[in-house]
NUVO-39949 format. One record per residue (C-alpha): residue in one letter; y negated, x, z. Coordinates in Angstrom, 1 decimal. Example, Ala and Ser with C-alpha at 12.3 -4.5 7.8 and 13.67 -1.06 7.14 Angstrom:
<vofis>
  fikol      yy      xx      zz
      A     4.5    12.3     7.8
      S     1.1    13.7     7.1
</vofis>
This chain:
<vofis>
  fikol      yy      xx      zz
      M     0.4    10.8   -14.7
      S    -0.2    14.3   -13.7
      S     1.4    14.5    -9.9
      A     3.3    12.3    -7.8
      A     2.0    10.4    -4.8
      N     3.9     9.6    -1.4
      I     3.8     5.8    -1.2
      L     4.6     3.0     1.5
      V     5.3    -0.5     0.3
      V     5.0    -2.9     3.1
      D     6.3    -6.3     2.2
      D     8.8    -9.1     3.8
      E    10.1   -10.1     0.1
      E    13.1    -8.0    -0.6
      S    12.8    -8.7    -4.2
      M     8.9    -7.6    -4.4
      R     9.8    -4.2    -2.2
      I    12.4    -3.4    -4.8
      G    10.4    -4.2    -7.9
      C     7.8    -2.3    -6.5
      T     9.8     0.8    -5.8
      Q    11.3     0.8    -9.0
      A     8.2     0.7   -11.0
      L     6.4     3.5    -9.1
      A     9.6     5.6    -8.8
      E     9.9     5.6   -12.5
      E     6.5     7.0   -12.9
      G     7.8     9.9   -10.4
      H     6.2     8.6    -7.3
      R     8.0     9.2    -4.0
      V     8.2     5.5    -2.4
      R     9.5     4.6     0.8
      S     9.4     0.8     1.8
      A     9.3    -1.3     5.2
      E    10.0    -4.9     5.6
      N     7.6    -5.7     8.3
      G     4.5    -4.5     9.6
      Q     6.1    -2.7    12.9
      R     8.6    -0.6    10.5
      A     5.6     0.2     8.4
      L     3.7     1.3    11.7
      A     6.7     3.3    12.7
      L     7.0     5.2     9.6
      I     3.2     5.8     9.4
      D     3.4     7.3    12.8
      R     6.2    10.0    11.5
      E     5.2    10.6     8.0
      S     2.0    10.6     5.8
      F     1.5     8.6     2.8
      D    -1.2     8.9     0.1
      V    -1.3     5.1    -1.1
      I     0.1     1.9     1.3
      L     1.0    -1.0    -0.6
      L     0.7    -3.7     2.3
      D     1.3    -7.4     2.2
      L    -0.7    -9.7     4.3
      K     1.5   -12.7     4.7
      M     4.5   -11.3     7.2
      P     6.5   -12.5    10.0
      G     5.9   -10.5    13.0
      I     2.6    -8.3    13.1
      P     0.0   -10.0    10.4
      G    -0.7    -7.7     7.3
      M    -4.4    -7.7     8.2
      D    -3.4    -6.5    12.3
      V    -1.6    -3.9    10.7
      L    -4.3    -2.9     8.1
      R    -6.5    -2.3    11.1
      Q    -4.0    -0.4    13.0
      I    -3.5     2.0    10.1
      K    -7.1     2.3     9.5
      E    -7.8     3.3    13.3
      S    -4.8     6.0    13.2
      D    -6.1     7.3     9.6
      P    -9.4     6.0     8.3
      T    -8.2     8.0     5.1
      S    -5.6     5.9     4.4
      L    -5.7     4.1     1.1
      V    -4.1     0.9     1.5
      L    -3.7    -1.5    -1.8
      V    -3.3    -5.4     0.0
      I    -1.2    -7.3    -2.2
      T    -0.7   -10.8    -1.1
      G     0.4   -14.1    -3.1
      H    -2.1   -16.1    -1.0
      A    -5.3   -14.8    -2.2
      T    -8.8   -16.2    -1.3
      V   -12.4   -14.7    -1.8
      D   -12.4   -14.7     2.4
      V    -9.2   -12.9     2.6
      A   -10.5   -10.5     0.1
      V   -13.9    -9.7     1.8
      E   -12.1    -9.4     5.2
      A    -9.4    -7.1     3.8
      M   -11.9    -4.8     2.3
      R   -14.4    -5.2     5.3
      E   -11.3    -3.9     7.3
      G   -10.7    -0.6     5.0
      A    -8.6    -1.9     2.2
      Y    -9.2     0.3    -0.8
      D    -8.2    -2.6    -3.4
      F    -6.8    -6.0    -3.3
      I    -3.9    -6.9    -5.7
      T    -2.6   -10.5    -6.2
      K     0.7   -11.6    -6.5
      P     2.2   -12.1    -9.1
      F     1.4    -8.8   -10.4
      T     3.1    -6.7   -13.6
      P     4.5    -3.3   -13.0
      E     2.1    -1.9   -15.2
      A    -1.1    -3.2   -13.2
      L     0.7    -2.0   -10.0
      V     1.2     1.3   -11.5
      A    -2.6     1.2   -12.6
      A    -3.7     0.0    -9.3
      V    -1.9     2.9    -7.5
      D    -2.7     5.5   -10.1
      R    -6.5     5.0    -9.4
      A    -6.0     5.0    -5.6
      F    -4.2     8.1    -6.0
      A    -6.8     9.7    -8.3
      A    -9.2     8.7    -5.4
      C    -7.2    10.4    -2.4
      S    -6.6    13.6    -5.1
      S   -10.1    14.4    -6.1
      R   -10.8    14.6    -2.4
      G    -7.6    16.6    -1.5
      W    -5.9    14.4     0.3
      S    -2.7    14.5    -1.2
      T     0.1    14.5     1.1
      W     3.3    15.3    -1.1
      P     3.2    18.4    -3.9
</vofis>
């Protein structure tokens, strides 16, 4: 990885947030996290992120609704949906709503880093990076 991304991890499972944060920070990325959709949307209002990792099953605002709000406020946002409740229908709906990619839990740190690197490469090639 030649440059670093500004990443937001949104998941209600603390262990998932910590694991994702550690794996991505070890690669040199700047990582913030949120435990629910409301907190994520508040962070997104104050800060730009290159890549957003978003769990679909969370208490409060469902992940799919958070995805819609993210894409309404910034259609260029690259959102990687992460879920342990994957079905073809859910994946199709997430992609229709603007998700860049879909990652099924459980995943390895290497798979996570590879997915984020692909997304960040896409945004970097378009000059969208938010963090030098």
